[in-house]
N, C-alpha and C positions, 0 to 999 in steps of 0.2 A: 542191339543188344547195348553197346556203351548208351548210344540215344536214350534208351527206354532207360536206361539207373539216372542221366539228367533229369528225367519228366519223373521220375518216381523212383527213385534213390533218396535213400536218407537225407541227406541235403536237398532236397526238393523246395521244402517247404519251410520258408523264414518263420520266425516265431519274437525272437527278438534281442536285442544290441543290447551288450551288460557292459558300463561303463565302472569303473573303480575310482571311486573318490574317499579324499579325506575326511568331506563333512558332507552328508545327504543333504541334509536341511540346509544349509547354505546352498550348495547346488541345487538342490528341488527349488528354493525361493529365484533363483537367477532363471531357470527355466521358465518358472512360473512368469518373470517378469518379460519376457519373449512369448508368451503366449503358449507354451507348450505344459499342458498341465490336461485334466487334472492328476494328481497322483493317490495312488493308493497303496499301504502296506501290503509287503509280499505275503503273504499266507505266514503261518506260523514254521518256523524249523525242524520243530519238533513231530511236526508231520512224518517226516522221514524217519521211519524204524528202521532200518538198515542202509547204515552208511560205511563208505570204505574212502574217509576224507583222513589228511594231513593227523588233525585233530580236533577232536568233536567239540570241544567247548568253545574254539574258534568258527566251527562251521556254525553250533545254535546262538554264536551272537554277530551274525550278520545282519546292519541291517539292511535294509531292502526296501526301495520306495520302485513302482512302477507306474508309464503312461502311458496307455494305448492311443498310436499316432496310425489312424488308417487300421492297415492287418497287421501293423509290426509295434511291440511292445519295444518300449525305451525300460531300460530297468538301470538305477544308482545303487551301487553299493558299496556300502561302506562295514570294513572289517572291526571287531569287537574285542571283545579280550581274548587272548589264545590267540594260537598259532591258526593259519588259512592262505590256499592258495592266492586268495586278493590282497592279503596282507606282503607278501612274499612279493606280487607283483608293484604293491607300493613301492615298496622298499629296493624292487633294483629296476624298476622304469617309471617312476610315478604315476600319478592319475590318467586315465584314459581307457579306451576299450579292451577290455578281458577275453570276454568272449563274444562269438557271433552262437545263438541259440537255434535250433532247427525243432518242428512239430514231426513225429511220430504217432503213428498209429499202434505198434504194440516194442516197448523197448525189448524186450527180453532178446526177441528174433532180429532185430536194429541190429542189438549188440554182438551176436553171430556174426550178421552182416558185416558191420564193423571190423570184426577181427576177420572173416577173410578179406576183408580187402588191404589186411598185414596194419592196422592202425589198433592203435594201445588204448585202453582206460586209464584214465588217469585218477578220476574217483568218480564217484557214482551215488547215489541215495535212491530209495525203494518206501513208495508208502506202504500201507496196508494192502489197498488195494491191487500193488503190481503198478502203478503206476511209478514214473518218478524224472531221474535224468544220468546220465553220462558224460562228463567232461572228458576230450581226447586228447592226444598228447600231439598237439599239431603245431603250436606257435613257431615249432623251427620252421616246417614246410608251407603254413597258411601265414605266418602273420599275428594269428591270434589262437587260443583255443578256440573250438571248435566241440558246441556241444548238443547232443539230440533230447532230446524229452517225451514223455509221454504226459499230458493233460491227464489229471483227475475224474473219473467221470463227469458230467453235468449235475447240479443236486437238485 
């Protein structure tokens, strides 16, 4: 049973590593200078219609750049106007890894599975099609926030 969870559980498919930074363009240029890129803008945060976040303005004003490195995405996130979990991280700990994201097939079922594990959802967002993310309260146990996400269907 435990071995099956390691192979098929909500944390079995690494999707991305997210780094909070003060200046996303400056950081992107550094990564490009050492051969990491290309970078694309994360889809508009307005895609998330149902959100549970500390401050909607802070959530919608995040600047996010992504680069695919093999099977794993690297994300750079700069907080904008308003409050956000990322802005809190910058104030308390400075720049660095904020969360590690894992891909799941069904975010709603995964939320129930996570709850059964005794983990709590810190923040979440869902698109109209039901895909989305859940940040988990794991920083004190895992050293970072863990996130589970269901990608939107391919277009």
